[in-house]
PyMOL Python script that loads the backbone (N, CA, C, O; Angstrom):
from pymol import cmd

cmd.read_pdbstr("""\
ATOM      1  N   MET A   1     145.414 187.803   2.045  1.00  0.00           N
ATOM      2  CA  MET A   1     144.063 187.860   2.227  1.00  0.00           C
ATOM      3  C   MET A   1     143.678 189.342   2.085  1.00  0.00           C
ATOM      4  O   MET A   1     144.505 190.252   2.139  1.00  0.00           O
ATOM      5  N   VAL A   2     142.037 189.556   1.855  1.00  0.00           N
ATOM      6  CA  VAL A   2     141.760 190.653   1.622  1.00  0.00           C
ATOM      7  C   VAL A   2     140.067 191.203   2.650  1.00  0.00           C
ATOM      8  O   VAL A   2     139.170 190.384   2.848  1.00  0.00           O
ATOM      9  N   LYS A   3     139.981 192.727   3.171  1.00  0.00           N
ATOM     10  CA  LYS A   3     139.637 193.439   4.855  1.00  0.00           C
ATOM     11  C   LYS A   3     138.073 194.287   3.540  1.00  0.00           C
ATOM     12  O   LYS A   3     137.894 195.019   2.567  1.00  0.00           O
ATOM     13  N   CYS A   4     137.559 193.643   4.304  1.00  0.00           N
ATOM     14  CA  CYS A   4     136.214 194.049   4.450  1.00  0.00           C
ATOM     15  C   CYS A   4     136.774 195.819   3.990  1.00  0.00           C
ATOM     16  O   CYS A   4     137.530 196.514   4.670  1.00  0.00           O
ATOM     17  N   THR A   5     136.159 196.185   2.723  1.00  0.00           N
ATOM     18  CA  THR A   5     136.589 197.779   2.737  1.00  0.00           C
ATOM     19  C   THR A   5     135.583 198.284   3.936  1.00  0.00           C
ATOM     20  O   THR A   5     136.029 199.393   4.229  1.00  0.00           O
ATOM     21  N   PHE A   6     134.443 198.017   4.776  1.00  0.00           N
ATOM     22  CA  PHE A   6     133.603 199.336   5.385  1.00  0.00           C
ATOM     23  C   PHE A   6     133.607 198.608   7.360  1.00  0.00           C
ATOM     24  O   PHE A   6     133.040 199.066   8.352  1.00  0.00           O
ATOM     25  N   CYS A   7     134.469 197.418   7.213  1.00  0.00           N
ATOM     26  CA  CYS A   7     133.544 196.700   8.919  1.00  0.00           C
ATOM     27  C   CYS A   7     135.451 196.238   8.091  1.00  0.00           C
ATOM     28  O   CYS A   7     136.393 196.787   8.663  1.00  0.00           O
ATOM     29  N   GLY A   8     135.643 195.724   7.417  1.00  0.00           N
ATOM     30  CA  GLY A   8     137.395 195.478   8.591  1.00  0.00           C
ATOM     31  C   GLY A   8     137.057 194.414   8.944  1.00  0.00           C
ATOM     32  O   GLY A   8     136.643 194.530  10.098  1.00  0.00           O
ATOM     33  N   GLU A   9     136.978 193.243   8.556  1.00  0.00           N
ATOM     34  CA  GLU A   9     136.646 191.519   8.349  1.00  0.00           C
ATOM     35  C   GLU A   9     137.482 190.976   7.453  1.00  0.00           C
ATOM     36  O   GLU A   9     137.760 191.505   6.377  1.00  0.00           O
ATOM     37  N   ASN A  10     137.872 190.016   7.812  1.00  0.00           N
ATOM     38  CA  ASN A  10     139.225 189.700   6.870  1.00  0.00           C
ATOM     39  C   ASN A  10     138.194 188.343   5.986  1.00  0.00           C
ATOM     40  O   ASN A  10     137.611 187.547   6.722  1.00  0.00           O
ATOM     41  N   LEU A  11     138.099 188.238   4.986  1.00  0.00           N
ATOM     42  CA  LEU A  11     137.207 187.548   3.467  1.00  0.00           C
ATOM     43  C   LEU A  11     138.964 186.487   3.578  1.00  0.00           C
ATOM     44  O   LEU A  11     140.154 186.738   3.769  1.00  0.00           O
ATOM     45  N   GLU A  12     138.211 185.438   3.350  1.00  0.00           N
ATOM     46  CA  GLU A  12     138.327 184.286   3.372  1.00  0.00           C
ATOM     47  C   GLU A  12     138.134 184.064   0.862  1.00  0.00           C
ATOM     48  O   GLU A  12     137.147 184.235   0.147  1.00  0.00           O
ATOM     49  N   LYS A  13     139.364 183.723   0.552  1.00  0.00           N
ATOM     50  CA  LYS A  13     139.641 183.353  -0.866  1.00  0.00           C
ATOM     51  C   LYS A  13     138.398 182.590  -1.308  1.00  0.00           C
ATOM     52  O   LYS A  13     138.053 181.529  -0.788  1.00  0.00           O
ATOM     53  N   GLY A  14     137.580 183.349  -2.555  1.00  0.00           N
ATOM     54  CA  GLY A  14     136.471 183.247  -2.984  1.00  0.00           C
ATOM     55  C   GLY A  14     134.815 183.959  -2.235  1.00  0.00           C
ATOM     56  O   GLY A  14     133.841 184.431  -2.821  1.00  0.00           O
ATOM     57  N   THR A  15     135.107 183.742  -0.593  1.00  0.00           N
ATOM     58  CA  THR A  15     134.080 185.036  -0.566  1.00  0.00           C
ATOM     59  C   THR A  15     133.239 185.883  -0.829  1.00  0.00           C
ATOM     60  O   THR A  15     133.406 186.074  -2.033  1.00  0.00           O
ATOM     61  N   GLY A  16     132.560 186.425  -0.546  1.00  0.00           N
ATOM     62  CA  GLY A  16     132.068 188.188  -0.805  1.00  0.00           C
ATOM     63  C   GLY A  16     132.083 188.591  -2.001  1.00  0.00           C
ATOM     64  O   GLY A  16     132.003 187.895  -3.014  1.00  0.00           O
ATOM     65  N   LYS A  17     132.252 190.473  -1.872  1.00  0.00           N
ATOM     66  CA  LYS A  17     131.782 190.895  -2.997  1.00  0.00           C
ATOM     67  C   LYS A  17     132.675 192.151  -3.284  1.00  0.00           C
ATOM     68  O   LYS A  17     133.230 192.990  -2.575  1.00  0.00           O
ATOM     69  N   MET A  18     132.586 191.945  -4.468  1.00  0.00           N
ATOM     70  CA  MET A  18     133.944 192.987  -5.679  1.00  0.00           C
ATOM     71  C   MET A  18     133.268 193.354  -5.704  1.00  0.00           C
ATOM     72  O   MET A  18     132.223 192.704  -5.686  1.00  0.00           O
ATOM     73  N   TYR A  19     133.271 194.625  -5.765  1.00  0.00           N
ATOM     74  CA  TYR A  19     132.635 196.407  -6.283  1.00  0.00           C
ATOM     75  C   TYR A  19     133.496 197.046  -6.399  1.00  0.00           C
ATOM     76  O   TYR A  19     134.329 197.502  -5.616  1.00  0.00           O
ATOM     77  N   VAL A  20     133.172 197.182  -8.423  1.00  0.00           N
ATOM     78  CA  VAL A  20     133.964 198.793  -9.093  1.00  0.00           C
ATOM     79  C   VAL A  20     133.350 199.884  -9.114  1.00  0.00           C
ATOM     80  O   VAL A  20     132.211 200.023  -9.561  1.00  0.00           O
ATOM     81  N   GLN A  21     134.118 200.861  -8.581  1.00  0.00           N
ATOM     82  CA  GLN A  21     133.042 201.990  -8.991  1.00  0.00           C
ATOM     83  C   GLN A  21     133.880 202.904 -10.307  1.00  0.00           C
ATOM     84  O   GLN A  21     135.039 202.775 -10.699  1.00  0.00           O
ATOM     85  N   LYS A  22     132.509 204.098 -10.907  1.00  0.00           N
ATOM     86  CA  LYS A  22     133.180 204.094 -12.329  1.00  0.00           C
ATOM     87  C   LYS A  22     134.635 204.784 -12.193  1.00  0.00           C
ATOM     88  O   LYS A  22     135.145 204.942 -13.302  1.00  0.00           O
ATOM     89  N   ASP A  23     135.488 205.267 -11.047  1.00  0.00           N
ATOM     90  CA  ASP A  23     136.288 205.595 -10.854  1.00  0.00           C
ATOM     91  C   ASP A  23     137.950 204.998 -11.000  1.00  0.00           C
ATOM     92  O   ASP A  23     139.081 205.436 -11.208  1.00  0.00           O
ATOM     93  N   ALA A  24     137.149 203.526 -10.704  1.00  0.00           N
ATOM     94  CA  ALA A  24     138.585 202.744 -10.859  1.00  0.00           C
ATOM     95  C   ALA A  24     138.472 201.785  -9.008  1.00  0.00           C
ATOM     96  O   ALA A  24     138.964 200.707  -8.675  1.00  0.00           O
ATOM     97  N   LYS A  25     138.007 202.327  -8.566  1.00  0.00           N
ATOM     98  CA  LYS A  25     138.325 202.292  -7.206  1.00  0.00           C
ATOM     99  C   LYS A  25     137.727 201.227  -6.671  1.00  0.00           C
ATOM    100  O   LYS A  25     136.574 201.318  -6.249  1.00  0.00           O
ATOM    101  N   ILE A  26     138.638 199.730  -6.598  1.00  0.00           N
ATOM    102  CA  ILE A  26     137.833 198.966  -6.166  1.00  0.00           C
ATOM    103  C   ILE A  26     137.215 198.606  -4.926  1.00  0.00           C
ATOM    104  O   ILE A  26     138.327 198.557  -4.399  1.00  0.00           O
ATOM    105  N   LEU A  27     136.296 198.251  -3.797  1.00  0.00           N
ATOM    106  CA  LEU A  27     135.782 198.474  -2.925  1.00  0.00           C
ATOM    107  C   LEU A  27     135.306 197.144  -2.349  1.00  0.00           C
ATOM    108  O   LEU A  27     134.331 196.673  -2.935  1.00  0.00           O
ATOM    109  N   TYR A  28     135.776 196.457  -1.350  1.00  0.00           N
ATOM    110  CA  TYR A  28     135.901 194.976  -0.862  1.00  0.00           C
ATOM    111  C   TYR A  28     134.247 194.541   0.377  1.00  0.00           C
ATOM    112  O   TYR A  28     134.233 194.727   1.594  1.00  0.00           O
ATOM    113  N   PHE A  29     133.210 194.028  -0.377  1.00  0.00           N
ATOM    114  CA  PHE A  29     132.829 193.496   1.142  1.00  0.00           C
ATOM    115  C   PHE A  29     132.319 191.989   1.939  1.00  0.00           C
ATOM    116  O   PHE A  29     131.699 190.990   1.575  1.00  0.00           O
ATOM    117  N   CYS A  30     132.535 192.146   2.371  1.00  0.00           N
ATOM    118  CA  CYS A  30     131.979 190.832   3.743  1.00  0.00           C
ATOM    119  C   CYS A  30     130.433 190.733   3.680  1.00  0.00           C
ATOM    120  O   CYS A  30     130.146 189.641   4.169  1.00  0.00           O
ATOM    121  N   SER A  31     129.627 191.202   3.404  1.00  0.00           N
ATOM    122  CA  SER A  31     128.184 190.858   3.353  1.00  0.00           C
ATOM    123  C   SER A  31     127.652 191.281   2.938  1.00  0.00           C
ATOM    124  O   SER A  31     128.425 192.138   2.510  1.00  0.00           O
ATOM    125  N   SER A  32     126.188 191.691   2.325  1.00  0.00           N
ATOM    126  CA  SER A  32     124.836 192.658   2.023  1.00  0.00           C
ATOM    127  C   SER A  32     124.602 193.323   2.811  1.00  0.00           C
ATOM    128  O   SER A  32     123.755 194.136   2.441  1.00  0.00           O
ATOM    129  N   LYS A  33     125.080 193.534   4.376  1.00  0.00           N
ATOM    130  CA  LYS A  33     124.813 194.182   5.180  1.00  0.00           C
ATOM    131  C   LYS A  33     126.030 195.498   5.386  1.00  0.00           C
ATOM    132  O   LYS A  33     125.600 196.614   5.674  1.00  0.00           O
ATOM    133  N   CYS A  34     127.242 195.328   5.254  1.00  0.00           N
ATOM    134  CA  CYS A  34     127.987 196.511   4.815  1.00  0.00           C
ATOM    135  C   CYS A  34     127.997 196.764   3.050  1.00  0.00           C
ATOM    136  O   CYS A  34     128.327 197.922   2.794  1.00  0.00           O
ATOM    137  N   GLU A  35     127.846 196.324   2.400  1.00  0.00           N
ATOM    138  CA  GLU A  35     128.065 196.533   1.027  1.00  0.00           C
ATOM    139  C   GLU A  35     126.295 197.961   0.915  1.00  0.00           C
ATOM    140  O   GLU A  35     126.303 198.881   0.098  1.00  0.00           O
ATOM    141  N   LYS A  36     124.748 197.661   2.186  1.00  0.00           N
ATOM    142  CA  LYS A  36     124.308 198.304   1.759  1.00  0.00           C
ATOM    143  C   LYS A  36     124.653 199.601   2.703  1.00  0.00           C
ATOM    144  O   LYS A  36     124.295 200.766   2.527  1.00  0.00           O
ATOM    145  N   ASN A  37     125.410 199.082   3.698  1.00  0.00           N
ATOM    146  CA  ASN A  37     125.732 200.745   4.455  1.00  0.00           C
ATOM    147  C   ASN A  37     126.827 201.894   3.915  1.00  0.00           C
ATOM    148  O   ASN A  37     127.007 203.108   4.008  1.00  0.00           O
ATOM    149  N   GLN A  38     127.243 201.093   3.490  1.00  0.00           N
ATOM    150  CA  GLN A  38     128.865 202.077   2.622  1.00  0.00           C
ATOM    151  C   GLN A  38     127.713 202.786   1.275  1.00  0.00           C
ATOM    152  O   GLN A  38     127.175 203.889   1.168  1.00  0.00           O
ATOM    153  N   LEU A  39     127.695 201.602   0.448  1.00  0.00           N
ATOM    154  CA  LEU A  39     126.147 202.125  -0.748  1.00  0.00           C
ATOM    155  C   LEU A  39     125.131 202.716  -0.768  1.00  0.00           C
ATOM    156  O   LEU A  39     125.145 203.591  -1.635  1.00  0.00           O
ATOM    157  N   LYS A  40     124.304 202.664  -0.262  1.00  0.00           N
ATOM    158  CA  LYS A  40     123.506 203.017  -0.924  1.00  0.00           C
ATOM    159  C   LYS A  40     122.884 203.809   0.530  1.00  0.00           C
ATOM    160  O   LYS A  40     121.806 204.395   0.427  1.00  0.00           O
ATOM    161  N   LEU A  41     123.639 203.797   1.929  1.00  0.00           N
ATOM    162  CA  LEU A  41     122.439 204.697   2.695  1.00  0.00           C
ATOM    163  C   LEU A  41     123.830 205.947   2.566  1.00  0.00           C
ATOM    164  O   LEU A  41     123.627 207.151   2.723  1.00  0.00           O
ATOM    165  N   GLY A  42     125.408 205.264   2.210  1.00  0.00           N
ATOM    166  CA  GLY A  42     125.864 206.244   2.751  1.00  0.00           C
ATOM    167  C   GLY A  42     126.415 206.212   3.988  1.00  0.00           C
ATOM    168  O   GLY A  42     126.914 207.335   4.067  1.00  0.00           O
ATOM    169  N   ARG A  43     126.594 205.782   4.769  1.00  0.00           N
ATOM    170  CA  ARG A  43     127.314 206.119   6.340  1.00  0.00           C
ATOM    171  C   ARG A  43     129.028 205.843   6.538  1.00  0.00           C
ATOM    172  O   ARG A  43     129.430 205.050   5.687  1.00  0.00           O
ATOM    173  N   LYS A  44     129.637 206.116   7.067  1.00  0.00           N
ATOM    174  CA  LYS A  44     130.758 205.828   7.360  1.00  0.00           C
ATOM    175  C   LYS A  44     131.674 204.578   8.229  1.00  0.00           C
ATOM    176  O   LYS A  44     131.610 205.418   9.126  1.00  0.00           O
ATOM    177  N   PHE A  45     132.271 203.678   8.686  1.00  0.00           N
ATOM    178  CA  PHE A  45     132.497 202.646   9.132  1.00  0.00           C
ATOM    179  C   PHE A  45     132.312 203.220  10.757  1.00  0.00           C
ATOM    180  O   PHE A  45     131.489 202.874  11.604  1.00  0.00           O
ATOM    181  N   LEU A  46     133.372 204.191  10.827  1.00  0.00           N
ATOM    182  CA  LEU A  46     133.633 205.432  12.150  1.00  0.00           C
ATOM    183  C   LEU A  46     132.073 205.328  13.290  1.00  0.00           C
ATOM    184  O   LEU A  46     132.134 205.110  14.500  1.00  0.00           O
ATOM    185  N   GLU A  47     130.639 205.574  12.405  1.00  0.00           N
ATOM    186  CA  GLU A  47     129.121 206.267  12.745  1.00  0.00           C
ATOM    187  C   GLU A  47     128.867 204.438  13.171  1.00  0.00           C
ATOM    188  O   GLU A  47     127.782 204.152  13.677  1.00  0.00           O
ATOM    189  N   THR A  48     129.481 203.762  13.030  1.00  0.00           N
ATOM    190  CA  THR A  48     129.185 202.154  13.034  1.00  0.00           C
ATOM    191  C   THR A  48     128.777 200.927  14.016  1.00  0.00           C
ATOM    192  O   THR A  48     128.754 199.849  13.424  1.00  0.00           O
ATOM    193  N   ARG A  49     128.466 200.874  15.329  1.00  0.00           N
ATOM    194  CA  ARG A  49     129.334 200.459  15.598  1.00  0.00           C
ATOM    195  C   ARG A  49     130.040 199.096  16.054  1.00  0.00           C
ATOM    196  O   ARG A  49     131.019 198.582  16.595  1.00  0.00           O
ATOM    197  N   TRP A  50     128.827 198.903  15.436  1.00  0.00           N
ATOM    198  CA  TRP A  50     129.591 196.949  15.597  1.00  0.00           C
ATOM    199  C   TRP A  50     130.571 196.767  14.270  1.00  0.00           C
ATOM    200  O   TRP A  50     130.576 195.597  13.887  1.00  0.00           O
ATOM    201  N   SER A  51     131.332 197.582  13.549  1.00  0.00           N
ATOM    202  CA  SER A  51     132.494 197.768  12.672  1.00  0.00           C
ATOM    203  C   SER A  51     133.565 197.421  13.709  1.00  0.00           C
ATOM    204  O   SER A  51     133.661 197.782  14.882  1.00  0.00           O
ATOM    205  N   LYS A  52     134.608 196.358  12.720  1.00  0.00           N
ATOM    206  CA  LYS A  52     135.679 195.918  13.927  1.00  0.00           C
ATOM    207  C   LYS A  52     136.516 197.698  13.304  1.00  0.00           C
ATOM    208  O   LYS A  52     137.710 197.608  13.590  1.00  0.00           O
ATOM    209  N   ARG A  53     136.378 198.387  12.967  1.00  0.00           N
ATOM    210  CA  ARG A  53     136.812 199.406  12.095  1.00  0.00           C
ATOM    211  C   ARG A  53     136.386 200.469  13.048  1.00  0.00           C
ATOM    212  O   ARG A  53     137.003 201.455  12.645  1.00  0.00           O
ATOM    213  N   PHE A  54     135.611 200.869  14.188  1.00  0.00           N
ATOM    214  CA  PHE A  54     134.540 201.428  14.680  1.00  0.00           C
ATOM    215  C   PHE A  54     135.187 201.634  15.613  1.00  0.00           C
ATOM    216  O   PHE A  54     135.686 202.759  15.629  1.00  0.00           O
ATOM    217  N   LYS A  55     135.554 200.575  16.998  1.00  0.00           N
ATOM    218  CA  LYS A  55     136.307 199.303  17.670  1.00  0.00           C
ATOM    219  C   LYS A  55     138.301 199.849  17.540  1.00  0.00           C
ATOM    220  O   LYS A  55     139.074 200.172  18.442  1.00  0.00           O
ATOM    221  N   LYS A  56     138.528 199.734  16.000  1.00  0.00           N
ATOM    222  CA  LYS A  56     140.154 199.743  16.645  1.00  0.00           C
ATOM    223  C   LYS A  56     140.079 201.107  16.961  1.00  0.00           C
ATOM    224  O   LYS A  56     140.859 201.466  17.843  1.00  0.00           O
ATOM    225  N   GLU A  57     139.001 202.369  16.247  1.00  0.00           N
ATOM    226  CA  GLU A  57     139.606 203.982  15.866  1.00  0.00           C
ATOM    227  C   GLU A  57     139.231 204.205  17.475  1.00  0.00           C
ATOM    228  O   GLU A  57     139.741 205.240  17.904  1.00  0.00           O
ATOM    229  N   LYS A  58     138.530 203.539  18.362  1.00  0.00           N
ATOM    230  CA  LYS A  58     137.628 203.821  19.872  1.00  0.00           C
ATOM    231  C   LYS A  58     139.318 203.105  20.467  1.00  0.00           C
ATOM    232  O   LYS A  58     140.182 203.835  20.953  1.00  0.00           O
ATOM    233  N   ARG A  59     139.412 202.300  20.374  1.00  0.00           N
ATOM    234  CA  ARG A  59     140.529 201.778  20.542  1.00  0.00           C
ATOM    235  C   ARG A  59     142.185 202.475  21.406  1.00  0.00           C
ATOM    236  O   ARG A  59     143.048 202.297  22.266  1.00  0.00           O
ATOM    237  N   GLU A  60     141.589 203.462  20.155  1.00  0.00           N
ATOM    238  CA  GLU A  60     143.650 204.176  19.896  1.00  0.00           C
ATOM    239  C   GLU A  60     143.700 205.411  19.977  1.00  0.00           C
ATOM    240  O   GLU A  60     144.586 206.112  19.487  1.00  0.00           O
ATOM    241  N   GLU A  61     142.270 205.974  20.922  1.00  0.00           N
ATOM    242  CA  GLU A  61     142.120 207.422  21.285  1.00  0.00           C
ATOM    243  C   GLU A  61     142.376 207.171  22.512  1.00  0.00           C
ATOM    244  O   GLU A  61     142.388 208.083  23.339  1.00  0.00           O
TER     245      GLU A  61
END
""", "prot")
cmd.dss("prot")
cmd.show_as("cartoon", "prot")
cmd.util.cbc("prot")
cmd.orient("prot")
């Protein structure tokens, strides 16, 4: 099971989008919303309140 690089959602097999950067780092996205926030807008997952990873980090504090 693969998780979205930005929000942390689980991706079903055959869904989502895989993006390969120039340095050969592979990023997985569940939606265009996550892709745009990370690649085009340059946001971090800890700054967006709707992502699962944000909620998980805040719960642990």
